[in-house]
One Martini backbone bead per residue (centre of mass of N, CA, C, O) as a GRO file, in nm:
protein
  230
    1MET     BB    1   0.097   0.034   0.022
    2THR     BB    2   0.027   0.373  -0.058
    3MET     BB    3   0.060   0.728  -0.019
    4ASP     BB    4  -0.149   0.885  -0.180
    5ALA     BB    5  -0.307   1.175  -0.261
    6GLU     BB    6  -0.577   1.098  -0.128
    7VAL     BB    7  -0.470   1.015   0.153
    8LEU     BB    8  -0.319   1.275   0.213
    9SER     BB    9  -0.568   1.459   0.196
   10ALA     BB   10  -0.737   1.318   0.417
   11THR     BB   11  -0.539   1.366   0.647
   12ARG     BB   12  -0.531   1.673   0.629
   13ASP     BB   13  -0.839   1.726   0.661
   14SER     BB   14  -0.874   1.587   0.936
   15TYR     BB   15  -0.684   1.773   1.102
   16ASP     BB   16  -0.830   2.032   1.034
   17ALA     BB   17  -1.111   1.952   1.167
   18VAL     BB   18  -0.948   1.891   1.473
   19ALA     BB   19  -0.745   2.103   1.580
   20ASP     BB   20  -0.870   2.225   1.837
   21GLU     BB   21  -0.932   1.962   1.992
   22TYR     BB   22  -0.649   1.845   1.985
   23ALA     BB   23  -0.502   2.074   2.131
   24GLU     BB   24  -0.662   2.045   2.396
   25MET     BB   25  -0.590   1.746   2.458
   26VAL     BB   26  -0.252   1.798   2.446
   27ALA     BB   27  -0.163   2.040   2.622
   28SER     BB   28  -0.110   1.838   2.905
   29HIS     BB   29   0.007   1.551   2.834
   30LEU     BB   30   0.319   1.581   2.942
   31ASP     BB   31   0.289   1.625   3.252
   32GLY     BB   32   0.250   1.287   3.300
   33MET     BB   33   0.554   1.241   3.128
   34PRO     BB   34   0.868   1.203   3.241
   35ILE     BB   35   1.005   1.018   3.034
   36ASP     BB   36   0.957   1.185   2.780
   37ARG     BB   37   1.094   1.444   2.883
   38ALA     BB   38   1.373   1.313   2.924
   39LEU     BB   39   1.415   1.243   2.623
   40PHE     BB   40   1.416   1.535   2.523
   41THR     BB   41   1.661   1.621   2.687
   42ALA     BB   42   1.859   1.422   2.556
   43PHE     BB   43   1.824   1.521   2.269
   44ALA     BB   44   1.917   1.813   2.321
   45GLU     BB   45   2.204   1.743   2.418
   46LEU     BB   46   2.297   1.604   2.159
   47VAL     BB   47   2.261   1.846   1.974
   48ARG     BB   48   2.445   2.043   2.124
   49ASP     BB   49   2.706   1.862   2.107
   50ASN     BB   50   2.683   1.902   1.770
   51GLY     BB   51   2.612   2.245   1.756
   52ASN     BB   52   2.308   2.337   1.750
   53GLY     BB   53   2.120   2.292   1.532
   54GLN     BB   54   1.859   2.270   1.366
   55VAL     BB   55   1.511   2.175   1.447
   56ALA     BB   56   1.273   1.934   1.345
   57ASP     BB   57   0.918   1.912   1.383
   58VAL     BB   58   0.767   1.634   1.253
   59GLY     BB   59   0.448   1.660   1.311
   60CYS     BB   60   0.363   1.908   1.521
   61GLY     BB   61   0.102   2.037   1.507
   62PRO     BB   62   0.039   2.270   1.771
   63GLY     BB   63   0.347   2.279   1.918
   64ARG     BB   64   0.398   2.131   2.201
   65VAL     BB   65   0.707   2.037   2.133
   66THR     BB   66   0.845   2.273   2.006
   67ILE     BB   67   0.847   2.451   2.266
   68LEU     BB   68   1.010   2.254   2.435
   69LEU     BB   69   1.266   2.260   2.262
   70SER     BB   70   1.312   2.561   2.293
   71ARG     BB   71   1.337   2.551   2.615
   72LEU     BB   72   1.601   2.352   2.568
   73GLY     BB   73   1.781   2.535   2.344
   74LEU     BB   74   1.648   2.511   2.064
   75ASP     BB   75   1.627   2.553   1.706
   76ALA     BB   76   1.296   2.534   1.662
   77PHE     BB   77   1.070   2.378   1.422
   78GLY     BB   78   0.767   2.332   1.230
   79ILE     BB   79   0.601   2.048   1.067
   80ASP     BB   80   0.293   2.018   0.867
   81LEU     BB   81   0.029   1.894   0.676
   82SER     BB   82  -0.163   2.089   0.837
   83PRO     BB   83  -0.286   2.404   0.810
   84GLY     BB   84  -0.446   2.415   1.077
   85MET     BB   85  -0.210   2.348   1.264
   86VAL     BB   86  -0.020   2.572   1.176
   87ALA     BB   87  -0.202   2.811   1.246
   88LEU     BB   88  -0.230   2.742   1.546
   89ALA     BB   89   0.075   2.747   1.618
   90ARG     BB   90   0.123   3.045   1.534
   91ARG     BB   91  -0.076   3.166   1.744
   92THR     BB   92   0.052   3.036   2.003
   93TYR     BB   93   0.369   3.065   1.863
   94PRO     BB   94   0.485   3.346   1.716
   95HIS     BB   95   0.811   3.299   1.768
   96LEU     BB   96   0.771   3.060   1.585
   97ARG     BB   97   0.824   2.816   1.333
   98PHE     BB   98   0.584   2.729   1.070
   99GLU     BB   99   0.518   2.455   0.835
  100GLU     BB  100   0.429   2.319   0.547
  101GLY     BB  101   0.444   1.950   0.513
  102SER     BB  102   0.618   1.651   0.403
  103MET     BB  103   0.806   1.368   0.493
  104LEU     BB  104   0.833   1.264   0.188
  105ALA     BB  105   0.907   1.593   0.111
  106LEU     BB  106   1.130   1.796   0.216
  107ASP     BB  107   1.183   2.159   0.237
  108LEU     BB  108   1.513   2.084   0.254
  109ARG     BB  109   1.830   2.085   0.290
  110ASP     BB  110   2.101   1.939   0.284
  111CYS     BB  111   2.242   1.915   0.587
  112SER     BB  112   2.049   2.136   0.782
  113LEU     BB  113   2.036   1.952   1.048
  114GLY     BB  114   2.075   1.866   1.398
  115GLY     BB  115   1.760   1.779   1.415
  116LEU     BB  116   1.495   1.516   1.441
  117LEU     BB  117   1.141   1.504   1.502
  118ALA     BB  118   0.906   1.210   1.531
  119TYR     BB  119   0.609   1.243   1.712
  120TYR     BB  120   0.371   1.046   1.612
  121SER     BB  121   0.399   1.056   1.266
  122ILE     BB  122   0.476   0.771   1.134
  123ILE     BB  123   0.185   0.634   1.183
  124HIS     BB  124   0.081   0.741   0.874
  125ILE     BB  125   0.287   0.548   0.741
  126PRO     BB  126   0.338   0.319   0.540
  127TRP     BB  127   0.543   0.063   0.581
  128ASP     BB  128   0.667   0.071   0.275
  129GLN     BB  129   0.753   0.398   0.324
  130ARG     BB  130   0.980   0.425   0.535
  131PRO     BB  131   1.242   0.435   0.366
  132GLN     BB  132   1.177   0.710   0.240
  133VAL     BB  133   1.164   0.870   0.504
  134PHE     BB  134   1.447   0.795   0.619
  135ALA     BB  135   1.604   0.910   0.380
  136GLU     BB  136   1.504   1.200   0.425
  137PHE     BB  137   1.617   1.237   0.707
  138HIS     BB  138   1.912   1.187   0.626
  139ARG     BB  139   1.944   1.417   0.421
  140VAL     BB  140   1.880   1.671   0.632
  141LEU     BB  141   2.103   1.573   0.802
  142ALA     BB  142   2.374   1.625   0.959
  143PRO     BB  143   2.657   1.536   1.059
  144GLY     BB  144   2.556   1.403   1.375
  145GLY     BB  145   2.267   1.397   1.359
  146VAL     BB  146   1.951   1.376   1.532
  147LEU     BB  147   1.714   1.110   1.588
  148MET     BB  148   1.357   1.107   1.683
  149LEU     BB  149   1.122   0.852   1.779
  150GLY     BB  150   0.761   0.807   1.803
  151PHE     BB  151   0.551   0.517   1.910
  152GLN     BB  152   0.350   0.253   1.863
  153VAL     BB  153   0.335  -0.076   1.965
  154GLY     BB  154   0.315  -0.310   1.687
  155ASP     BB  155   0.110  -0.486   1.409
  156GLU     BB  156  -0.102  -0.279   1.357
  157GLN     BB  157  -0.375  -0.167   1.153
  158GLY     BB  158  -0.579   0.131   1.066
  159HIS     BB  159  -0.902   0.313   1.092
  160THR     BB  160  -1.023   0.650   1.117
  161ALA     BB  161  -1.370   0.798   1.109
  162GLU     BB  162  -1.373   0.920   1.413
  163PHE     BB  163  -1.333   1.253   1.579
  164PHE     BB  164  -1.489   1.436   1.796
  165GLY     BB  165  -1.759   1.375   1.616
  166LYS     BB  166  -1.595   1.358   1.346
  167ALA     BB  167  -1.528   1.320   1.022
  168VAL     BB  168  -1.273   1.092   0.917
  169SER     BB  169  -0.946   0.994   0.737
  170VAL     BB  170  -0.730   0.764   0.908
  171ASP     BB  171  -0.433   0.611   0.893
  172TRP     BB  172  -0.264   0.345   1.088
  173TYR     BB  173   0.067   0.248   1.237
  174ARG     BB  174   0.240   0.024   1.389
  175GLN     BB  175   0.550  -0.067   1.571
  176GLN     BB  176   0.865  -0.227   1.550
  177PRO     BB  177   1.162  -0.152   1.680
  178GLY     BB  178   1.348  -0.350   1.524
  179GLU     BB  179   1.248  -0.274   1.241
  180VAL     BB  180   1.313   0.025   1.252
  181ALA     BB  181   1.615  -0.007   1.309
  182SER     BB  182   1.682  -0.155   1.044
  183LEU     BB  183   1.588   0.074   0.854
  184LEU     BB  184   1.786   0.285   0.959
  185ARG     BB  185   2.043   0.139   0.886
  186GLU     BB  186   1.979   0.127   0.580
  187ALA     BB  187   1.978   0.456   0.574
  188GLY     BB  188   2.260   0.524   0.766
  189PHE     BB  189   2.225   0.477   1.064
  190GLU     BB  190   2.298   0.517   1.405
  191MET     BB  191   2.244   0.358   1.685
  192MET     BB  192   2.150   0.459   2.034
  193MET     BB  193   1.827   0.393   2.094
  194THR     BB  194   1.594   0.150   2.248
  195ALA     BB  195   1.256   0.199   2.365
  196VAL     BB  196   1.011   0.072   2.612
  197ARG     BB  197   0.692   0.166   2.725
  198GLU     BB  198   0.452   0.131   2.923
  199PRO     BB  199   0.134   0.173   2.949
  200GLY     BB  200  -0.075   0.398   3.028
  201GLU     BB  201  -0.389   0.474   3.135
  202THR     BB  202  -0.464   0.588   2.818
  203GLU     BB  203  -0.316   0.337   2.696
  204LYS     BB  204  -0.310   0.045   2.477
  205THR     BB  205   0.005   0.059   2.438
  206ALA     BB  206   0.309   0.046   2.386
  207GLN     BB  207   0.599   0.266   2.383
  208GLY     BB  208   0.819   0.408   2.143
  209CYS     BB  209   1.186   0.474   2.125
  210ILE     BB  210   1.417   0.643   1.901
  211MET     BB  211   1.775   0.681   1.861
  212ALA     BB  212   1.973   0.851   1.610
  213ARG     BB  213   2.261   0.879   1.381
  214LYS     BB  214   2.437   1.059   1.171
  215PRO     BB  215   2.721   1.017   1.053
  216SER     BB  216   3.017   1.121   1.076
  217ARG     BB  217   3.292   1.219   0.950
  218GLY     BB  218   3.565   1.051   0.839
  219VAL     BB  219   3.775   0.930   0.644
  220ASP     BB  220   3.825   1.157   0.404
  221GLY     BB  221   3.503   1.233   0.443
  222ILE     BB  222   3.387   0.965   0.514
  223PRO     BB  223   3.152   0.800   0.630
  224ARG     BB  224   3.177   0.583   0.888
  225HIS     BB  225   2.974   0.354   0.769
  226LEU     BB  226   3.188   0.331   0.501
  227VAL     BB  227   3.423   0.249   0.674
  228THR     BB  228   3.703   0.049   0.654
  229ASP     BB  229   3.950  -0.135   0.705
  230ARG     BB  230   4.317  -0.069   0.627
   0.00000   0.00000   0.00000
């Protein structure tokens, strides 16, 4: 299955339709999630240690994590498929930058980011298109740049037709951490951490987090993951 233009448009329109309700639902969501907040802090420290380049929050929604990254000292900006979400984030955090865009084709220069966060946004990408997405993430990260992914753990896929009492059309896909890690390695990333958190009170499944790094330049400017013993 591929995420064709029709599915992409339906996902965009669905999040537009529920932007206000979704923003209200997640506004304080991280308050009771100390483990997740600690992982964001670790991500920020890793980005700063590598030069503190710009960080893209891909699939940023209403900007609830973008502002957190900014408060952790990162030059963070948000990208989201939904114009409604982007407009809401701009109103809420007018001092931050938010752009419309798709993770399947990011409007960013090669090697332009110090970090990239996709926090529960890869869940709408069909499983067979993850290599394309991870290759795109690798392209826009600078050498040494840090990637962080958040997702629900599992083998299920499904479709949501109603949210907040409104008609929507959104496909979703759960992830197996080991499989995601293998795909990231194939895309050229070095794995740093794979973690699984048990479900919280309002969660149906375990939650996964992965951190990976685009290799720094190695011998004679060749990426380390391509350098063999000489």
